[in-house]
C-alpha positions as YAML, in Angstrom:
chain: A
units: angstrom
residues:
- id: 1
  name: MET
  ca: [15.37, 24.01, 28.91]
- id: 2
  name: VAL
  ca: [16.78, 20.74, 27.59]
- id: 3
  name: ASN
  ca: [18.14, 20.49, 24.35]
- id: 4
  name: VAL
  ca: [19.30, 17.32, 22.36]
- id: 5
  name: HIS
  ca: [20.80, 16.95, 18.95]
- id: 6
  name: TYR
  ca: [21.88, 14.33, 17.00]
- id: 7
  name: LYS
  ca: [22.71, 14.00, 13.28]
- id: 8
  name: ARG
  ca: [23.75, 10.79, 10.88]
- id: 9
  name: ASN
  ca: [24.13, 10.36, 7.27]
- id: 10
  name: ILE
  ca: [21.72, 7.37, 6.05]
- id: 11
  name: ALA
  ca: [21.65, 5.79, 2.77]
- id: 12
  name: ALA
  ca: [18.20, 6.63, 1.57]
- id: 13
  name: THR
  ca: [16.27, 9.47, 0.06]
- id: 14
  name: SER
  ca: [14.22, 12.03, 1.95]
- id: 15
  name: ILE
  ca: [10.74, 10.71, 0.81]
- id: 16
  name: GLN
  ca: [11.83, 7.04, 2.23]
- id: 17
  name: LEU
  ca: [12.85, 8.63, 5.49]
- id: 18
  name: ARG
  ca: [9.82, 10.80, 5.78]
- id: 19
  name: ASP
  ca: [7.58, 8.08, 4.84]
- id: 20
  name: THR
  ca: [9.32, 5.59, 7.38]
- id: 21
  name: LEU
  ca: [9.04, 7.99, 10.20]
- id: 22
  name: LEU
  ca: [5.41, 8.80, 9.57]
- id: 23
  name: ASN
  ca: [4.45, 5.04, 9.43]
- id: 24
  name: HIS
  ca: [3.34, 5.64, 13.38]
- id: 25
  name: GLN
  ca: [2.43, 1.94, 13.68]
- id: 26
  name: HIS
  ca: [5.85, 0.81, 13.18]
- id: 27
  name: LEU
  ca: [7.89, 3.35, 14.95]
- id: 28
  name: SER
  ca: [8.86, 0.82, 17.68]
- id: 29
  name: ASP
  ca: [11.20, -0.53, 15.24]
- id: 30
  name: PHE
  ca: [13.42, 2.63, 16.00]
- id: 31
  name: PHE
  ca: [12.37, 3.57, 19.73]
- id: 32
  name: ASN
  ca: [11.64, 1.87, 22.75]
- id: 33
  name: ALA
  ca: [7.84, 2.68, 22.92]
- id: 34
  name: SER
  ca: [4.75, 1.74, 21.13]
- id: 35
  name: PHE
  ca: [2.57, 4.14, 18.84]
- id: 36
  name: ARG
  ca: [-1.11, 3.88, 18.18]
- id: 37
  name: VAL
  ca: [-2.46, 6.56, 15.89]
- id: 38
  name: LEU
  ca: [-5.58, 8.16, 17.71]
- id: 39
  name: LYS
  ca: [-6.39, 10.62, 14.67]
- id: 40
  name: LYS
  ca: [-5.51, 10.41, 11.16]
- id: 41
  name: GLU
  ca: [-3.86, 13.39, 9.10]
- id: 42
  name: ASN
  ca: [-5.65, 16.16, 7.88]
- id: 43
  name: SER
  ca: [-7.41, 15.95, 4.70]
- id: 44
  name: GLY
  ca: [-5.05, 16.75, 1.65]
- id: 45
  name: GLU
  ca: [-1.78, 15.86, 3.88]
- id: 46
  name: ILE
  ca: [0.70, 12.90, 3.20]
- id: 47
  name: THR
  ca: [-0.39, 9.89, 5.13]
- id: 48
  name: GLY
  ca: [0.61, 10.17, 8.85]
- id: 49
  name: GLY
  ca: [1.46, 13.89, 8.32]
- id: 50
  name: LYS
  ca: [0.05, 17.33, 9.47]
- id: 51
  name: GLY
  ca: [-2.75, 16.87, 11.99]
- id: 52
  name: CYS
  ca: [-2.05, 13.21, 12.92]
- id: 53
  name: VAL
  ca: [-2.26, 12.33, 16.50]
- id: 54
  name: ARG
  ca: [-0.43, 9.46, 18.00]
- id: 55
  name: GLU
  ca: [-0.49, 7.73, 21.56]
- id: 56
  name: VAL
  ca: [3.00, 6.76, 22.79]
- id: 57
  name: THR
  ca: [3.57, 4.58, 25.60]
- id: 58
  name: ILE
  ca: [6.97, 4.32, 27.12]
- id: 59
  name: LEU
  ca: [7.90, 2.68, 30.36]
- id: 60
  name: GLY
  ca: [4.05, 2.59, 31.25]
- id: 61
  name: VAL
  ca: [3.64, 6.38, 30.60]
- id: 62
  name: ARG
  ca: [1.11, 7.21, 28.07]
- id: 63
  name: PHE
  ca: [1.00, 10.59, 26.23]
- id: 64
  name: LYS
  ca: [-0.09, 12.15, 23.04]
- id: 65
  name: GLU
  ca: [2.11, 13.63, 19.92]
- id: 66
  name: GLU
  ca: [0.90, 15.87, 17.21]
- id: 67
  name: ILE
  ca: [2.49, 16.06, 13.92]
- id: 68
  name: VAL
  ca: [2.65, 19.98, 12.98]
- id: 69
  name: HIS
  ca: [4.19, 19.68, 9.96]
- id: 70
  name: ALA
  ca: [5.66, 17.15, 7.33]
- id: 71
  name: ASP
  ca: [7.33, 17.49, 4.02]
- id: 72
  name: LEU
  ca: [10.23, 16.11, 2.22]
- id: 73
  name: THR
  ca: [12.63, 18.55, 3.97]
- id: 74
  name: ARG
  ca: [11.14, 18.14, 7.63]
- id: 75
  name: ILE
  ca: [8.85, 16.63, 10.39]
- id: 76
  name: GLU
  ca: [8.02, 18.63, 13.42]
- id: 77
  name: TYR
  ca: [5.73, 17.27, 16.14]
- id: 78
  name: ARG
  ca: [4.68, 18.39, 19.91]
- id: 79
  name: VAL
  ca: [3.62, 16.80, 22.67]
- id: 80
  name: VAL
  ca: [0.20, 17.48, 23.57]
- id: 81
  name: ASN
  ca: [-1.26, 18.84, 26.99]
- id: 82
  name: ASN
  ca: [2.53, 19.32, 28.28]
- id: 83
  name: PHE
  ca: [2.87, 15.96, 29.73]
- id: 84
  name: PRO
  ca: [4.93, 14.11, 30.50]
- id: 85
  name: VAL
  ca: [7.36, 16.83, 29.85]
- id: 86
  name: LYS
  ca: [6.52, 20.62, 28.91]
- id: 87
  name: GLN
  ca: [6.95, 22.69, 25.67]
- id: 88
  name: HIS
  ca: [8.27, 19.51, 24.32]
- id: 89
  name: THR
  ca: [8.84, 19.66, 20.18]
- id: 90
  name: GLY
  ca: [10.56, 17.57, 17.94]
- id: 91
  name: LEU
  ca: [12.12, 18.64, 14.61]
- id: 92
  name: ILE
  ca: [13.45, 15.88, 12.34]
- id: 93
  name: GLU
  ca: [15.44, 17.42, 9.08]
- id: 94
  name: PHE
  ca: [16.36, 15.74, 5.89]
- id: 95
  name: THR
  ca: [19.30, 17.15, 3.91]
- id: 96
  name: PRO
  ca: [19.74, 15.00, 0.49]
- id: 97
  name: HIS
  ca: [23.26, 14.50, -0.91]
- id: 98
  name: GLN
  ca: [24.08, 12.18, -4.01]
- id: 99
  name: ASN
  ca: [23.78, 8.86, -2.31]
- id: 100
  name: THR
  ca: [22.69, 9.88, 1.16]
- id: 101
  name: THR
  ca: [20.51, 11.90, 3.26]
- id: 102
  name: THR
  ca: [21.61, 13.98, 6.32]
- id: 103
  name: VAL
  ca: [18.93, 13.34, 9.19]
- id: 104
  name: SER
  ca: [19.12, 15.79, 11.65]
- id: 105
  name: TYR
  ca: [17.03, 15.18, 15.28]
- id: 106
  name: ARG
  ca: [16.35, 17.84, 17.61]
- id: 107
  name: ILE
  ca: [14.15, 17.92, 20.67]
- id: 108
  name: THR
  ca: [13.66, 20.69, 22.93]
- id: 109
  name: CYS
  ca: [11.48, 20.51, 26.28]
- id: 110
  name: ALA
  ca: [11.33, 21.70, 29.95]
- id: 111
  name: ALA
  ca: [11.76, 18.95, 32.51]
- id: 112
  name: PRO
  ca: [9.11, 18.49, 35.19]
- id: 113
  name: TRP
  ca: [10.02, 19.24, 39.00]
- id: 114
  name: TYR
  ca: [10.48, 15.62, 39.48]
- id: 115
  name: LEU
  ca: [12.87, 14.92, 36.88]
- id: 116
  name: PRO
  ca: [16.21, 16.32, 36.91]
- id: 117
  name: SER
  ca: [17.09, 17.95, 33.54]
- id: 118
  name: TRP
  ca: [20.38, 16.33, 33.19]
- id: 119
  name: LEU
  ca: [18.80, 12.97, 33.22]
- id: 120
  name: LEU
  ca: [16.03, 13.94, 31.01]
- id: 121
  name: GLN
  ca: [18.91, 15.12, 28.82]
- id: 122
  name: ARG
  ca: [20.29, 11.79, 28.85]
- id: 123
  name: LEU
  ca: [17.20, 9.77, 28.28]
- id: 124
  name: LEU
  ca: [16.30, 11.72, 25.19]
- id: 125
  name: GLN
  ca: [19.79, 11.94, 23.81]
- id: 126
  name: ASN
  ca: [20.09, 8.23, 23.86]
- id: 127
  name: ASP
  ca: [16.52, 7.84, 22.32]
- id: 128
  name: ILE
  ca: [17.25, 10.08, 19.34]
- id: 129
  name: GLU
  ca: [20.61, 8.48, 18.97]
- id: 130
  name: GLN
  ca: [19.34, 4.89, 19.12]
- id: 131
  name: CYS
  ca: [16.43, 5.97, 16.62]
- id: 132
  name: LEU
  ca: [18.77, 7.14, 13.73]
- id: 133
  name: ASN
  ca: [21.21, 4.48, 14.44]
- id: 134
  name: LYS
  ca: [18.55, 1.78, 13.74]
- id: 135
  name: LEU
  ca: [16.95, 3.80, 10.99]
- id: 136
  name: GLY
  ca: [20.51, 4.19, 9.34]
- id: 137
  name: ALA
  ca: [20.94, 0.32, 9.97]
- id: 138
  name: ARG
  ca: [17.67, -0.42, 8.28]
- id: 139
  name: PHE
  ca: [18.79, 1.12, 5.07]
- id: 140
  name: ASP
  ca: [22.26, 0.87, 5.07]
- id: 141
  name: SER
  ca: [21.72, -3.04, 5.06]
- id: 142
  name: ARG
  ca: [20.09, -2.90, 1.68]
...
C-alpha cells in the first residue's frame, strides 16, 4: 500500500477551507488536474459534500471520485471503480487554532501492476504538498 501525508497551517477557518475544497469546479487552482461535477451532493448535504461525484482528468487519464463525508472537521473521498489506482481514499482533516487551521491531507491506495509504488508515492506526495501550499498561499496573502 502507498501512504502519503502532509500537514500545513493555513490562515483560514475550517469552514473557509472546507468550502474551498468542495468547490470542485475550481480545484484546478490547487491541483494539476481538471474537475467536473457529474452528480451533485445528496439531499440535505452541504454543497459539494457527501454523494457528490466528480470526474478528474490528469495527464489525459479520466476517473471518478466520490465524496463520502464532509463536515467542519474533515472531507473524505474515494476513487470509484479502482481506476487508475486501487483502494484510493483521501482524508483531509481540519484542526482549528486561534488564527489558523492545521490541514492534514492523507492518501492511501494500492499501485497498479504497471506503476512502481515508490513512483506513485512520489507523485501523490508532490500533489498533496502542492495543493496545500497553493491553498495556504491563497489565504496567507489576504
